[in-house]
Backbone bond lengths (Angstrom), bond angles and torsions (degrees), N, CA, C in turn:
res aa  C-N    CA-C-N  psi(-1)  N-CA   C-N-CA  omega(-1)  CA-C   N-CA-C  phi
1 M - - - 1.434 - - 1.527 111.81 -
2 I 1.309 117.67 -12.73 1.460 119.86 177.52 1.523 109.75 -74.00
3 L 1.308 115.82 -47.50 1.458 120.95 179.00 1.523 110.22 -109.76
4 P 1.326 117.14 151.79 1.469 118.73 177.74 1.527 111.16 -70.15
5 T 1.307 115.65 151.62 1.456 122.22 173.70 1.523 106.92 -130.44
6 K 1.319 116.95 -171.69 1.460 117.93 178.52 1.522 111.42 -71.27
7 H 1.346 117.34 -14.79 1.453 121.04 179.01 1.531 112.87 -103.89
8 I 1.334 116.87 -12.87 1.466 121.19 -179.13 1.521 108.70 -116.38
9 N 1.312 115.52 120.17 1.450 122.88 177.90 1.536 109.08 -61.09
10 P 1.339 118.73 140.91 1.475 120.21 179.95 1.530 113.90 -53.43
11 L 1.315 118.03 -39.19 1.464 119.28 -179.48 1.521 112.69 -73.16
12 D 1.318 118.31 -16.31 1.459 121.96 177.79 1.530 112.38 -89.46
13 S 1.315 117.41 -5.11 1.463 121.08 177.85 1.527 109.20 -90.27
14 L 1.322 117.14 166.13 1.464 120.18 177.26 1.522 111.38 -66.99
15 L 1.303 116.95 -28.00 1.459 120.34 174.83 1.527 110.16 -62.72
16 G 1.312 116.70 -43.44 1.462 121.45 177.52 1.519 112.03 -67.78
17 T 1.326 116.87 -39.66 1.459 120.71 176.85 1.521 110.32 -62.56
18 G 1.328 115.66 -41.98 1.468 120.13 177.18 1.521 111.98 -61.42
19 A 1.309 117.02 -38.92 1.463 120.69 178.32 1.527 110.52 -63.96
20 L 1.326 116.83 -40.86 1.465 120.47 177.88 1.531 111.20 -64.86
21 V 1.323 116.43 -38.80 1.464 120.57 178.39 1.531 109.93 -65.46
22 L 1.326 117.45 -44.63 1.462 120.11 -179.93 1.522 112.20 -61.77
23 E 1.319 117.16 -33.42 1.464 119.99 176.32 1.521 111.23 -61.22
24 R 1.319 116.94 -35.89 1.470 121.73 -177.82 1.523 112.59 -83.75
25 L 1.320 118.25 -13.00 1.466 121.36 -177.43 1.522 112.56 -94.95
26 K 1.292 117.41 44.02 1.467 119.84 175.57 1.530 109.97 -69.15
27 T 1.342 116.29 -30.08 1.459 122.37 172.59 1.522 108.00 -123.50
28 S 1.313 116.14 159.22 1.467 121.19 179.39 1.521 110.18 -65.83
29 K 1.334 116.05 143.40 1.466 121.57 -177.84 1.512 110.18 -146.28
30 T 1.318 115.04 160.14 1.462 120.11 170.59 1.526 107.75 -83.27
31 V 1.321 115.83 166.72 1.465 119.96 177.43 1.526 109.92 -61.69
32 T 1.315 116.54 -39.03 1.461 120.80 -179.98 1.520 111.86 -63.40
33 Q 1.323 117.02 -44.01 1.466 120.51 177.74 1.524 110.88 -62.16
34 L 1.323 116.08 -42.84 1.456 120.38 179.69 1.527 110.61 -64.49
35 W 1.325 117.83 -42.42 1.461 121.70 179.13 1.527 110.62 -63.92
36 D 1.325 117.38 -41.92 1.464 120.70 178.65 1.526 111.46 -59.25
37 E 1.330 117.02 -36.18 1.460 120.98 178.97 1.526 112.77 -76.34
38 M 1.330 117.37 -29.71 1.457 119.95 -169.53 1.529 114.89 -107.66
39 R 1.319 118.23 -3.44 1.465 119.19 -175.24 1.520 113.30 -63.94
40 D 1.318 118.11 -23.96 1.466 121.06 -179.57 1.525 113.31 -93.67
41 V 1.332 117.88 -0.74 1.460 121.40 178.16 1.533 107.75 -78.13
42 P 1.337 118.28 120.02 1.473 120.31 -174.50 1.527 114.42 -59.04
43 Q 1.324 118.04 -32.77 1.463 120.05 -178.36 1.528 111.67 -72.59
44 V 1.322 118.03 -21.56 1.463 120.99 178.16 1.529 109.09 -91.38
45 A 1.307 117.62 -59.97 1.469 126.00 170.70 1.530 115.81 63.08
46 T 1.329 120.37 -42.66 1.464 121.16 -178.04 1.524 110.25 -127.37
47 F 1.331 114.70 154.95 1.461 120.51 178.02 1.530 110.48 -62.99
48 E 1.321 115.92 -37.39 1.468 120.41 179.02 1.523 111.38 -59.20
49 R 1.310 116.58 -42.16 1.466 120.58 -179.73 1.530 110.92 -67.81
50 L 1.325 117.36 -37.16 1.461 120.29 175.83 1.523 110.26 -61.06
51 I 1.328 116.51 -45.05 1.463 120.92 -179.94 1.529 110.93 -64.89
52 L 1.327 117.46 -39.62 1.474 119.80 176.72 1.523 110.49 -62.68
53 G 1.325 117.01 -40.26 1.463 120.81 176.73 1.519 111.59 -63.45
54 L 1.336 116.91 -42.14 1.469 120.58 176.95 1.526 111.18 -65.15
55 D 1.332 117.34 -41.35 1.469 120.99 176.64 1.522 111.09 -59.42
56 F 1.321 116.00 -43.44 1.467 121.10 179.09 1.529 110.56 -61.15
57 L 1.331 116.44 -45.27 1.469 120.47 179.05 1.525 111.42 -65.04
58 Y 1.331 116.95 -37.81 1.464 120.99 178.49 1.531 110.90 -65.05
59 M 1.322 116.62 -43.19 1.469 120.31 179.58 1.524 111.18 -64.02
60 M 1.324 116.54 -30.36 1.459 120.18 178.73 1.535 111.92 -83.91
61 G 1.324 117.47 -4.55 1.455 121.65 178.81 1.519 113.77 77.99
62 L 1.332 117.63 23.03 1.455 121.13 -177.17 1.522 114.01 -95.51
63 V 1.334 117.59 -19.33 1.460 121.45 176.34 1.528 109.13 -131.51
64 E 1.329 114.48 155.93 1.459 121.53 177.98 1.522 108.87 -128.64
65 L 1.322 116.20 153.37 1.455 122.43 175.65 1.517 107.00 -115.91
66 D 1.323 116.60 122.37 1.457 121.44 -177.97 1.520 108.77 -134.89
67 G 1.320 116.53 104.81 1.459 120.46 178.47 1.520 113.92 62.25
68 G 1.311 117.42 35.90 1.465 121.61 179.90 1.510 114.37 84.70
69 I 1.319 118.01 3.04 1.460 123.40 179.02 1.524 109.12 -108.97
70 I 1.319 115.61 129.49 1.472 121.03 178.08 1.521 107.78 -97.29
71 R 1.315 115.01 134.00 1.470 119.49 177.83 1.519 109.18 -144.83
72 R 1.323 114.85 160.79 1.457 119.34 174.85 1.526 109.22 -65.81
73 A 1.316 115.93 142.95 1.460 120.71 177.56 1.523 109.23 -75.18
74 A 1.304 115.89 149.22 1.467 120.62 177.32 1.525 108.77 -66.81
75 P 1.337 117.24 138.84 1.474 119.53 -179.63 1.516 114.04 -66.27
């Protein structure tokens, strides 16, 4: 479920969820702000899935958490 396969659509994988989250992180946001924007996105659907997507992005070094604010990591 982390990566897409022939049975899992790319947007239904955590990689796809992470891509959707990165699209919304053009500016720094709190988790609550991000959830408010993404709760109606069918590929995210649950708060747990949003957090898993954020965890995946954090492990890859693509997002940072600073004082409760999530932002894209510097390249």
